[in-house]
A tleap script that builds the chain and sets N, CA, C and O, in Angstrom:
source leaprc.protein.ff14SB
mol = sequence {
  NMET ASP LYS PRO ALA LYS PRO THR THR VAL
  GLU GLN TYR ILE ALA ALA ALA PRO SER LEU
  ALA GLN ASP ARG LEU ARG GLU MET ARG GLN
  CYS LEU HIE GLU ALA ALA PRO GLU ALA GLU
  GLU SER LEU LYS TRP GLY LYS PRO ALA PHE
  SER LEU GLY THR VAL LEU PHE VAL TYR SER
  ALA HIE LYS GLN HIE ILE SER LEU HIE PRO
  ALA ILE GLY ALA VAL ALA HIE PHE ALA PRO
  GLU LEU ALA GLY HIE VAL THR SER GLY ASN
  THR ILE GLN PHE PRO LEU ASP GLN PRO LEU
  PRO LEU ALA LEU ILE ARG ARG ILE ALA ASN
  PHE ARG VAL ARG GLU VAL VAL GLU GLN GLY
  ILE GLY TRP CLYS
}
set mol.1.N position { 114.434 158.121 22.863 }
set mol.1.CA position { 115.861 158.819 23.136 }
set mol.1.C position { 116.564 157.710 23.793 }
set mol.1.O position { 116.142 157.198 24.829 }
set mol.2.N position { 117.832 157.269 23.083 }
set mol.2.CA position { 118.924 156.129 23.880 }
set mol.2.C position { 119.354 156.899 24.858 }
set mol.2.O position { 119.474 158.124 24.888 }
set mol.3.N position { 119.623 155.938 25.820 }
set mol.3.CA position { 120.526 156.235 27.085 }
set mol.3.C position { 121.885 156.061 26.682 }
set mol.3.O position { 122.188 155.086 25.993 }
set mol.4.N position { 122.858 157.022 27.089 }
set mol.4.CA position { 123.955 156.859 26.787 }
set mol.4.C position { 124.743 155.438 27.371 }
set mol.4.O position { 124.507 154.961 28.481 }
set mol.5.N position { 125.542 154.972 26.572 }
set mol.5.CA position { 126.181 153.649 27.038 }
set mol.5.C position { 127.025 153.636 28.334 }
set mol.5.O position { 127.857 154.499 28.611 }
set mol.6.N position { 126.689 152.451 29.177 }
set mol.6.CA position { 127.457 152.778 30.441 }
set mol.6.C position { 128.865 152.622 29.971 }
set mol.6.O position { 129.233 151.986 28.983 }
set mol.7.N position { 129.716 153.394 30.948 }
set mol.7.CA position { 131.302 153.282 30.858 }
set mol.7.C position { 131.605 151.973 30.947 }
set mol.7.O position { 130.996 151.237 31.723 }
set mol.8.N position { 132.636 151.521 30.113 }
set mol.8.CA position { 133.267 150.452 30.462 }
set mol.8.C position { 134.940 150.486 30.600 }
set mol.8.O position { 135.661 149.490 30.552 }
set mol.9.N position { 135.339 151.736 30.765 }
set mol.9.CA position { 136.702 151.866 31.211 }
set mol.9.C position { 136.687 153.166 32.124 }
set mol.9.O position { 135.700 153.898 32.200 }
set mol.10.N position { 137.790 153.368 32.760 }
set mol.10.CA position { 137.826 154.267 34.006 }
set mol.10.C position { 137.790 155.652 33.112 }
set mol.10.O position { 137.109 156.600 33.504 }
set mol.11.N position { 138.594 155.729 31.830 }
set mol.11.CA position { 138.636 156.898 31.144 }
set mol.11.C position { 137.049 157.415 30.874 }
set mol.11.O position { 136.611 158.543 31.099 }
set mol.12.N position { 136.359 156.322 30.359 }
set mol.12.CA position { 135.091 156.814 29.939 }
set mol.12.C position { 134.157 157.113 31.206 }
set mol.12.O position { 133.183 157.849 31.044 }
set mol.13.N position { 134.386 156.648 32.259 }
set mol.13.CA position { 133.729 156.779 33.699 }
set mol.13.C position { 133.911 158.354 33.933 }
set mol.13.O position { 132.977 159.117 34.178 }
set mol.14.N position { 135.289 158.732 33.818 }
set mol.14.CA position { 135.722 160.090 33.956 }
set mol.14.C position { 134.909 161.137 33.040 }
set mol.14.O position { 134.122 162.011 33.403 }
set mol.15.N position { 135.293 160.822 31.869 }
set mol.15.CA position { 134.609 161.784 30.768 }
set mol.15.C position { 132.876 161.689 30.933 }
set mol.15.O position { 132.201 162.570 30.401 }
set mol.16.N position { 132.275 160.688 31.618 }
set mol.16.CA position { 130.859 160.742 31.724 }
set mol.16.C position { 130.549 161.533 33.031 }
set mol.16.O position { 129.386 161.899 33.202 }
set mol.17.N position { 131.383 161.790 33.857 }
set mol.17.CA position { 131.115 162.429 35.088 }
set mol.17.C position { 130.780 163.938 34.715 }
set mol.17.O position { 131.168 164.529 33.707 }
set mol.18.N position { 129.970 164.447 35.747 }
set mol.18.CA position { 129.825 165.994 35.748 }
set mol.18.C position { 131.065 166.907 35.662 }
set mol.18.O position { 131.852 166.840 36.606 }
set mol.19.N position { 131.343 167.769 34.626 }
set mol.19.CA position { 132.375 168.501 34.475 }
set mol.19.C position { 133.365 168.924 35.698 }
set mol.19.O position { 134.595 168.917 35.649 }
set mol.20.N position { 132.442 169.341 36.951 }
set mol.20.CA position { 133.081 169.656 37.947 }
set mol.20.C position { 133.703 168.376 38.768 }
set mol.20.O position { 134.695 168.523 39.482 }
set mol.21.N position { 133.214 167.432 38.652 }
set mol.21.CA position { 133.857 166.110 39.309 }
set mol.21.C position { 135.080 165.659 38.558 }
set mol.21.O position { 135.957 164.976 39.087 }
set mol.22.N position { 135.112 166.085 37.236 }
set mol.22.CA position { 136.086 165.189 36.455 }
set mol.22.C position { 137.614 165.684 36.764 }
set mol.22.O position { 138.504 164.844 36.628 }
set mol.23.N position { 137.886 166.732 37.087 }
set mol.23.CA position { 139.265 167.103 37.715 }
set mol.23.C position { 139.500 166.455 39.024 }
set mol.23.O position { 140.644 166.112 39.323 }
set mol.24.N position { 138.587 166.276 39.764 }
set mol.24.CA position { 138.624 165.565 41.317 }
set mol.24.C position { 138.959 164.062 41.047 }
set mol.24.O position { 139.783 163.415 41.693 }
set mol.25.N position { 138.185 163.580 39.972 }
set mol.25.CA position { 138.453 162.146 39.903 }
set mol.25.C position { 139.461 161.952 39.277 }
set mol.25.O position { 139.796 160.769 39.350 }
set mol.26.N position { 140.310 162.735 38.510 }
set mol.26.CA position { 141.574 162.610 38.083 }
set mol.26.C position { 142.643 162.766 39.154 }
set mol.26.O position { 143.668 162.085 39.189 }
set mol.27.N position { 142.293 163.802 40.101 }
set mol.27.CA position { 143.229 163.773 41.255 }
set mol.27.C position { 143.230 162.427 42.048 }
set mol.27.O position { 144.271 161.810 42.272 }
set mol.28.N position { 142.117 162.054 42.418 }
set mol.28.CA position { 141.816 160.836 43.149 }
set mol.28.C position { 142.658 159.722 42.584 }
set mol.28.O position { 143.503 159.148 43.271 }
set mol.29.N position { 142.391 159.389 41.183 }
set mol.29.CA position { 143.123 158.302 40.587 }
set mol.29.C position { 144.423 158.417 40.585 }
set mol.29.O position { 145.178 157.462 40.766 }
set mol.30.N position { 144.769 159.520 40.394 }
set mol.30.CA position { 146.655 159.647 40.314 }
set mol.30.C position { 147.011 159.613 41.754 }
set mol.30.O position { 148.145 159.172 41.938 }
set mol.31.N position { 146.354 159.960 42.853 }
set mol.31.CA position { 146.727 159.951 44.320 }
set mol.31.C position { 146.736 158.174 44.507 }
set mol.31.O position { 147.755 157.624 44.925 }
set mol.32.N position { 145.796 157.568 44.238 }
set mol.32.CA position { 145.475 156.063 44.478 }
set mol.32.C position { 146.464 155.139 43.885 }
set mol.32.O position { 146.939 154.171 44.479 }
set mol.33.N position { 146.793 155.558 42.468 }
set mol.33.CA position { 147.609 154.993 41.680 }
set mol.33.C position { 148.993 155.003 42.335 }
set mol.33.O position { 149.565 153.929 42.521 }
set mol.34.N position { 149.554 156.147 42.689 }
set mol.34.CA position { 150.825 156.353 43.341 }
set mol.34.C position { 151.000 155.711 44.660 }
set mol.34.O position { 152.116 155.440 45.105 }
set mol.35.N position { 149.589 155.401 45.458 }
set mol.35.CA position { 149.680 154.387 46.648 }
set mol.35.C position { 149.843 152.995 46.269 }
set mol.35.O position { 150.350 152.189 47.049 }
set mol.36.N position { 149.430 152.665 45.085 }
set mol.36.CA position { 149.185 151.295 44.741 }
set mol.36.C position { 149.583 151.099 43.270 }
set mol.36.O position { 148.689 150.752 42.499 }
set mol.37.N position { 151.006 151.311 42.728 }
set mol.37.CA position { 151.307 151.262 41.480 }
set mol.37.C position { 151.067 150.032 40.688 }
set mol.37.O position { 150.793 150.012 39.488 }
set mol.38.N position { 151.214 148.866 41.582 }
set mol.38.CA position { 151.083 147.574 40.928 }
set mol.38.C position { 149.699 147.061 40.682 }
set mol.38.O position { 149.463 146.045 40.028 }
set mol.39.N position { 148.775 147.841 41.259 }
set mol.39.CA position { 147.458 147.439 41.455 }
set mol.39.C position { 146.808 147.494 39.831 }
set mol.39.O position { 147.348 148.184 38.966 }
set mol.40.N position { 145.735 146.771 39.599 }
set mol.40.CA position { 144.963 146.651 38.538 }
set mol.40.C position { 143.936 147.666 38.601 }
set mol.40.O position { 143.214 147.715 39.597 }
set mol.41.N position { 143.786 148.507 37.615 }
set mol.41.CA position { 142.629 149.352 37.575 }
set mol.41.C position { 141.484 148.944 36.622 }
set mol.41.O position { 141.775 148.545 35.495 }
set mol.42.N position { 140.252 149.021 37.004 }
set mol.42.CA position { 139.104 148.467 36.345 }
set mol.42.C position { 137.849 149.254 36.910 }
set mol.42.O position { 137.896 150.131 37.773 }
set mol.43.N position { 136.615 148.737 36.205 }
set mol.43.CA position { 135.596 149.213 36.955 }
set mol.43.C position { 134.923 148.124 37.670 }
set mol.43.O position { 134.692 147.061 37.094 }
set mol.44.N position { 134.583 148.333 38.936 }
set mol.44.CA position { 133.786 147.349 39.739 }
set mol.44.C position { 132.546 148.027 40.141 }
set mol.44.O position { 132.524 149.205 40.498 }
set mol.45.N position { 131.561 147.300 40.081 }
set mol.45.CA position { 129.945 147.899 40.299 }
set mol.45.C position { 129.768 149.018 39.557 }
set mol.45.O position { 129.001 149.878 39.989 }
set mol.46.N position { 130.440 149.210 38.314 }
set mol.46.CA position { 130.211 150.550 37.583 }
set mol.46.C position { 131.070 151.627 37.919 }
set mol.46.O position { 130.990 152.661 37.255 }
set mol.47.N position { 131.950 151.530 38.933 }
set mol.47.CA position { 132.857 152.658 39.535 }
set mol.47.C position { 134.441 152.170 39.299 }
set mol.47.O position { 134.781 151.002 39.113 }
set mol.48.N position { 135.285 153.270 39.345 }
set mol.48.CA position { 136.581 153.048 39.160 }
set mol.48.C position { 137.109 152.393 40.215 }
set mol.48.O position { 136.691 152.788 41.304 }
set mol.49.N position { 138.116 151.272 40.237 }
set mol.49.CA position { 138.589 150.585 41.239 }
set mol.49.C position { 140.059 150.259 40.875 }
set mol.49.O position { 140.539 150.289 39.742 }
set mol.50.N position { 140.725 149.925 42.092 }
set mol.50.CA position { 142.050 149.543 41.924 }
set mol.50.C position { 141.958 148.195 43.055 }
set mol.50.O position { 141.497 148.203 44.197 }
set mol.51.N position { 142.561 147.083 42.299 }
set mol.51.CA position { 142.408 145.841 42.956 }
set mol.51.C position { 144.014 145.233 42.902 }
set mol.51.O position { 144.793 145.440 41.972 }
set mol.52.N position { 144.297 144.468 44.078 }
set mol.52.CA position { 145.452 143.767 44.170 }
set mol.52.C position { 145.531 142.128 44.693 }
set mol.52.O position { 146.367 141.727 45.503 }
set mol.53.N position { 144.637 141.404 44.150 }
set mol.53.CA position { 144.270 140.325 44.422 }
set mol.53.C position { 142.860 140.354 45.105 }
set mol.53.O position { 142.076 139.411 44.998 }
set mol.54.N position { 142.617 141.366 45.732 }
set mol.54.CA position { 141.181 141.751 46.299 }
set mol.54.C position { 141.031 143.410 45.817 }
set mol.54.O position { 141.982 144.035 45.348 }
set mol.55.N position { 139.905 143.892 45.986 }
set mol.55.CA position { 139.815 145.204 45.776 }
set mol.55.C position { 140.306 145.994 46.937 }
set mol.55.O position { 139.958 145.836 48.107 }
set mol.56.N position { 141.269 146.978 46.415 }
set mol.56.CA position { 141.786 147.906 47.470 }
set mol.56.C position { 140.899 148.984 47.806 }
set mol.56.O position { 140.543 149.133 48.975 }
set mol.57.N position { 140.437 149.888 46.723 }
set mol.57.CA position { 139.568 150.843 46.979 }
set mol.57.C position { 138.768 151.132 45.640 }
set mol.57.O position { 139.190 150.714 44.562 }
set mol.58.N position { 137.650 151.830 45.746 }
set mol.58.CA position { 136.841 152.268 44.858 }
set mol.58.C position { 136.679 153.564 45.024 }
set mol.58.O position { 136.910 154.114 46.101 }
set mol.59.N position { 136.264 154.182 43.974 }
set mol.59.CA position { 136.109 155.895 44.029 }
set mol.59.C position { 134.862 156.203 43.053 }
set mol.59.O position { 134.682 155.556 42.022 }
set mol.60.N position { 134.107 157.143 43.431 }
set mol.60.CA position { 132.977 157.477 42.320 }
set mol.60.C position { 132.495 159.014 42.377 }
set mol.60.O position { 132.683 159.666 43.404 }
set mol.61.N position { 131.981 159.476 41.446 }
set mol.61.CA position { 131.524 160.884 41.308 }
set mol.61.C position { 129.963 161.110 41.750 }
set mol.61.O position { 129.037 160.350 41.466 }
set mol.62.N position { 129.893 162.041 42.332 }
set mol.62.CA position { 128.254 162.205 42.565 }
set mol.62.C position { 128.035 163.901 42.250 }
set mol.62.O position { 128.967 164.609 41.871 }
set mol.63.N position { 126.743 164.373 42.460 }
set mol.63.CA position { 126.568 165.575 42.369 }
set mol.63.C position { 127.227 166.509 43.070 }
set mol.63.O position { 127.614 167.503 42.455 }
set mol.64.N position { 127.469 166.403 44.361 }
set mol.64.CA position { 127.991 167.240 45.121 }
set mol.64.C position { 129.335 166.919 45.609 }
set mol.64.O position { 130.107 167.769 46.051 }
set mol.65.N position { 129.607 165.595 45.511 }
set mol.65.CA position { 131.081 165.012 46.204 }
set mol.65.C position { 131.534 163.978 45.369 }
set mol.65.O position { 130.962 163.518 44.381 }
set mol.66.N position { 132.754 163.614 45.917 }
set mol.66.CA position { 133.304 162.437 45.289 }
set mol.66.C position { 133.446 161.456 46.486 }
set mol.66.O position { 133.681 161.868 47.622 }
set mol.67.N position { 133.308 160.262 46.212 }
set mol.67.CA position { 133.323 159.255 47.277 }
set mol.67.C position { 134.516 158.278 47.158 }
set mol.67.O position { 134.825 157.747 46.092 }
set mol.68.N position { 135.101 158.099 48.213 }
set mol.68.CA position { 136.359 157.084 48.396 }
set mol.68.C position { 135.707 155.783 49.199 }
set mol.68.O position { 135.195 155.873 50.315 }
set mol.69.N position { 135.797 154.807 48.585 }
set mol.69.CA position { 135.517 153.673 49.381 }
set mol.69.C position { 136.686 152.595 49.622 }
set mol.69.O position { 136.945 151.657 48.869 }
set mol.70.N position { 137.430 152.961 50.990 }
set mol.70.CA position { 138.558 151.956 51.167 }
set mol.70.C position { 138.774 150.850 51.880 }
set mol.70.O position { 139.847 150.356 52.224 }
set mol.71.N position { 137.391 150.400 52.133 }
set mol.71.CA position { 137.170 149.125 53.024 }
set mol.71.C position { 136.844 149.729 54.550 }
set mol.71.O position { 137.313 150.783 54.980 }
set mol.72.N position { 136.061 148.959 55.181 }
set mol.72.CA position { 135.496 149.483 56.554 }
set mol.72.C position { 136.732 149.786 57.527 }
set mol.72.O position { 136.753 150.718 58.330 }
set mol.73.N position { 137.612 148.986 57.359 }
set mol.73.CA position { 138.713 149.005 58.551 }
set mol.73.C position { 139.455 150.317 58.209 }
set mol.73.O position { 139.839 150.938 59.201 }
set mol.74.N position { 139.723 150.845 57.050 }
set mol.74.CA position { 140.573 151.941 56.935 }
set mol.74.C position { 139.563 153.283 57.351 }
set mol.74.O position { 140.037 154.303 57.851 }
set mol.75.N position { 138.129 153.112 57.068 }
set mol.75.CA position { 137.356 154.210 57.624 }
set mol.75.C position { 137.458 154.335 58.986 }
set mol.75.O position { 137.693 155.421 59.516 }
set mol.76.N position { 137.282 153.188 59.674 }
set mol.76.CA position { 137.229 153.189 61.144 }
set mol.76.C position { 138.729 153.702 61.611 }
set mol.76.O position { 138.778 154.633 62.416 }
set mol.77.N position { 139.676 153.248 61.232 }
set mol.77.CA position { 141.018 153.692 61.542 }
set mol.77.C position { 141.368 155.273 61.413 }
set mol.77.O position { 142.148 155.812 62.199 }
set mol.78.N position { 140.718 155.980 60.345 }
set mol.78.CA position { 141.050 157.195 60.231 }
set mol.78.C position { 139.979 158.068 60.784 }
set mol.78.O position { 140.109 159.278 60.601 }
set mol.79.N position { 138.834 157.589 61.499 }
set mol.79.CA position { 137.699 158.267 61.872 }
set mol.79.C position { 138.156 159.412 62.593 }
set mol.79.O position { 137.579 160.415 62.174 }
set mol.80.N position { 138.960 159.660 63.509 }
set mol.80.CA position { 139.266 160.798 63.996 }
set mol.80.C position { 139.744 161.873 63.018 }
set mol.80.O position { 139.168 162.957 63.110 }
set mol.81.N position { 140.592 161.761 62.205 }
set mol.81.CA position { 141.049 162.580 61.065 }
set mol.81.C position { 139.797 162.977 59.950 }
set mol.81.O position { 139.912 163.968 59.229 }
set mol.82.N position { 138.627 162.112 59.899 }
set mol.82.CA position { 137.557 162.480 59.056 }
set mol.82.C position { 136.540 162.794 59.640 }
set mol.82.O position { 135.485 162.626 59.028 }
set mol.83.N position { 136.496 163.344 60.991 }
set mol.83.CA position { 135.363 163.979 61.609 }
set mol.83.C position { 134.777 165.148 60.842 }
set mol.83.O position { 133.598 165.458 61.014 }
set mol.84.N position { 135.585 165.827 59.974 }
set mol.84.CA position { 134.874 166.904 59.240 }
set mol.84.C position { 134.298 166.531 57.895 }
set mol.84.O position { 133.930 167.364 57.067 }
set mol.85.N position { 134.244 165.143 57.726 }
set mol.85.CA position { 133.542 164.546 56.305 }
set mol.85.C position { 132.458 163.574 56.557 }
set mol.85.O position { 132.452 162.835 57.541 }
set mol.86.N position { 131.608 163.589 55.712 }
set mol.86.CA position { 130.558 162.724 55.864 }
set mol.86.C position { 131.165 161.210 55.793 }
set mol.86.O position { 132.118 161.052 55.029 }
set mol.87.N position { 130.745 160.219 56.444 }
set mol.87.CA position { 131.120 158.858 56.434 }
set mol.87.C position { 130.243 157.836 56.653 }
set mol.87.O position { 129.289 158.084 57.390 }
set mol.88.N position { 130.334 156.868 56.237 }
set mol.88.CA position { 129.420 155.692 56.635 }
set mol.88.C position { 130.038 154.351 55.992 }
set mol.88.O position { 130.438 154.241 54.833 }
set mol.89.N position { 130.031 153.416 56.924 }
set mol.89.CA position { 130.727 152.135 56.519 }
set mol.89.C position { 132.045 152.126 55.692 }
set mol.89.O position { 133.156 152.203 56.217 }
set mol.90.N position { 131.861 152.043 54.572 }
set mol.90.CA position { 133.406 151.918 53.881 }
set mol.90.C position { 133.463 153.204 52.984 }
set mol.90.O position { 134.216 153.266 52.013 }
set mol.91.N position { 132.685 154.161 53.333 }
set mol.91.CA position { 132.495 155.336 52.341 }
set mol.91.C position { 133.165 156.697 52.958 }
set mol.91.O position { 133.038 156.932 54.160 }
set mol.92.N position { 133.730 157.395 52.282 }
set mol.92.CA position { 134.404 158.857 52.531 }
set mol.92.C position { 133.494 159.954 51.613 }
set mol.92.O position { 133.185 159.510 50.507 }
set mol.93.N position { 133.151 160.951 51.836 }
set mol.93.CA position { 132.463 161.965 50.963 }
set mol.93.C position { 133.448 163.099 51.053 }
set mol.93.O position { 133.744 163.502 52.178 }
set mol.94.N position { 134.008 163.678 49.955 }
set mol.94.CA position { 134.738 164.747 49.944 }
set mol.94.C position { 134.052 165.758 48.952 }
set mol.94.O position { 134.103 165.483 47.753 }
set mol.95.N position { 133.418 166.899 49.355 }
set mol.95.CA position { 132.881 167.979 48.701 }
set mol.95.C position { 133.527 168.390 47.291 }
set mol.95.O position { 134.752 168.470 47.189 }
set mol.96.N position { 132.706 168.638 46.244 }
set mol.96.CA position { 133.330 168.991 45.187 }
set mol.96.C position { 133.837 170.445 44.990 }
set mol.96.O position { 134.636 170.801 44.123 }
set mol.97.N position { 133.189 171.309 46.023 }
set mol.97.CA position { 133.535 172.602 46.088 }
set mol.97.C position { 134.843 173.033 46.958 }
set mol.97.O position { 135.222 174.200 47.057 }
set mol.98.N position { 135.500 171.870 47.599 }
set mol.98.CA position { 136.591 171.933 48.334 }
set mol.98.C position { 137.735 171.156 47.936 }
set mol.98.O position { 137.463 170.024 47.535 }
set mol.99.N position { 139.034 171.511 47.949 }
set mol.99.CA position { 140.075 170.876 47.411 }
set mol.99.C position { 140.031 169.312 47.957 }
set mol.99.O position { 139.543 169.114 49.070 }
set mol.100.N position { 140.472 168.346 47.281 }
set mol.100.CA position { 140.859 167.121 47.958 }
set mol.100.C position { 141.980 167.053 48.862 }
set mol.100.O position { 143.083 167.398 48.438 }
set mol.101.N position { 141.821 166.577 50.286 }
set mol.101.CA position { 142.882 166.399 50.937 }
set mol.101.C position { 143.636 165.350 50.704 }
set mol.101.O position { 143.483 164.335 51.384 }
set mol.102.N position { 144.667 165.424 49.609 }
set mol.102.CA position { 145.362 164.321 48.987 }
set mol.102.C position { 146.357 163.791 50.065 }
set mol.102.O position { 146.743 162.628 49.948 }
set mol.103.N position { 146.762 164.480 51.010 }
set mol.103.CA position { 147.731 163.871 51.879 }
set mol.103.C position { 146.898 162.678 52.679 }
set mol.103.O position { 147.312 161.522 52.764 }
set mol.104.N position { 145.646 163.159 53.255 }
set mol.104.CA position { 144.872 162.271 53.930 }
set mol.104.C position { 144.684 161.077 53.052 }
set mol.104.O position { 144.973 159.952 53.460 }
set mol.105.N position { 144.155 161.318 51.728 }
set mol.105.CA position { 143.820 160.215 51.027 }
set mol.105.C position { 144.962 159.273 50.816 }
set mol.105.O position { 144.794 158.060 50.695 }
set mol.106.N position { 146.151 159.875 50.774 }
set mol.106.CA position { 147.333 159.094 50.596 }
set mol.106.C position { 147.474 158.029 51.633 }
set mol.106.O position { 147.639 156.831 51.403 }
set mol.107.N position { 147.390 158.608 52.811 }
set mol.107.CA position { 147.516 157.970 54.161 }
set mol.107.C position { 146.630 156.745 54.115 }
set mol.107.O position { 147.071 155.617 54.334 }
set mol.108.N position { 145.384 157.000 53.826 }
set mol.108.CA position { 144.213 156.021 53.835 }
set mol.108.C position { 144.744 154.963 52.702 }
set mol.108.O position { 144.884 153.774 52.987 }
set mol.109.N position { 144.996 155.421 51.550 }
set mol.109.CA position { 145.193 154.443 50.726 }
set mol.109.C position { 146.577 153.572 50.880 }
set mol.109.O position { 146.707 152.396 50.538 }
set mol.110.N position { 147.476 154.320 51.409 }
set mol.110.CA position { 148.844 153.283 51.795 }
set mol.110.C position { 148.185 152.443 53.250 }
set mol.110.O position { 148.503 151.257 53.328 }
set mol.111.N position { 147.513 152.869 54.104 }
set mol.111.CA position { 146.986 151.856 55.091 }
set mol.111.C position { 146.292 150.780 54.276 }
set mol.111.O position { 146.585 149.614 54.539 }
set mol.112.N position { 145.395 151.033 53.305 }
set mol.112.CA position { 144.601 150.082 52.874 }
set mol.112.C position { 145.488 148.938 51.948 }
set mol.112.O position { 145.084 147.790 51.766 }
set mol.113.N position { 146.519 149.369 51.510 }
set mol.113.CA position { 147.359 148.531 50.711 }
set mol.113.C position { 148.298 147.745 51.741 }
set mol.113.O position { 148.734 146.638 51.425 }
set mol.114.N position { 148.566 148.252 52.818 }
set mol.114.CA position { 149.060 147.503 53.883 }
set mol.114.C position { 148.454 146.259 54.478 }
set mol.114.O position { 148.957 145.159 54.704 }
set mol.115.N position { 147.024 146.809 54.705 }
set mol.115.CA position { 146.183 145.997 55.033 }
set mol.115.C position { 145.953 144.483 54.340 }
set mol.115.O position { 145.767 143.396 54.889 }
set mol.116.N position { 146.037 144.826 52.968 }
set mol.116.CA position { 145.636 143.872 51.866 }
set mol.116.C position { 147.222 143.058 51.890 }
set mol.116.O position { 147.223 141.857 52.162 }
set mol.117.N position { 148.259 143.610 51.660 }
set mol.117.CA position { 149.572 142.915 51.263 }
set mol.117.C position { 150.187 142.448 52.574 }
set mol.117.O position { 150.860 141.424 52.453 }
set mol.118.N position { 150.107 142.999 53.888 }
set mol.118.CA position { 150.645 142.586 54.750 }
set mol.118.C position { 149.708 141.532 55.773 }
set mol.118.O position { 150.205 140.516 56.258 }
set mol.119.N position { 148.543 141.871 55.968 }
set mol.119.CA position { 147.513 141.188 56.776 }
set mol.119.C position { 146.527 140.333 55.873 }
set mol.119.O position { 145.653 139.680 56.444 }
set mol.120.N position { 146.629 140.306 54.469 }
set mol.120.CA position { 145.577 139.520 53.898 }
set mol.120.C position { 144.294 139.981 53.873 }
set mol.120.O position { 143.484 139.273 53.274 }
set mol.121.N position { 143.861 141.110 54.433 }
set mol.121.CA position { 142.465 141.646 54.888 }
set mol.121.C position { 141.659 141.992 53.443 }
set mol.121.O position { 142.160 142.855 52.722 }
set mol.122.N position { 140.517 141.381 53.053 }
set mol.122.CA position { 140.166 141.595 51.638 }
set mol.122.C position { 138.881 142.861 52.068 }
set mol.122.O position { 138.678 143.660 52.982 }
set mol.123.N position { 138.257 142.459 50.838 }
set mol.123.CA position { 137.144 143.510 50.676 }
set mol.123.C position { 135.895 143.236 51.350 }
set mol.123.O position { 135.058 142.497 50.831 }
set mol.124.N position { 135.699 143.847 52.595 }
set mol.124.CA position { 134.316 143.783 53.386 }
set mol.124.C position { 134.457 144.745 54.471 }
set mol.124.O position { 133.533 144.920 55.265 }
savepdb mol mol.pdb
quit
């Protein structure tokens, strides 16, 4: 039996995700796009990403959650507000059975865009 082809576009990635995750991925994508409308959208490391000279953020679907990877500095900066979420390094997990905290995600995304545009902080 052939394995399904790996997604080569963000649309294919979302379509291949578990059905429960697809709406959350679309919400995340829209929120990140609004924070960085000039950013280029592509797949990085097999996951949807937005880049503006460097990677701004990556997001991904998992069985029980959606992950946002906005770089280590953004996760550290928002640590107090993320106390109720699983985080590690540059990753924040949002459970699939709960609405995405879009206002918080938007603030994190805006912070990351400012890090890159105003301070030249790259992806690491």
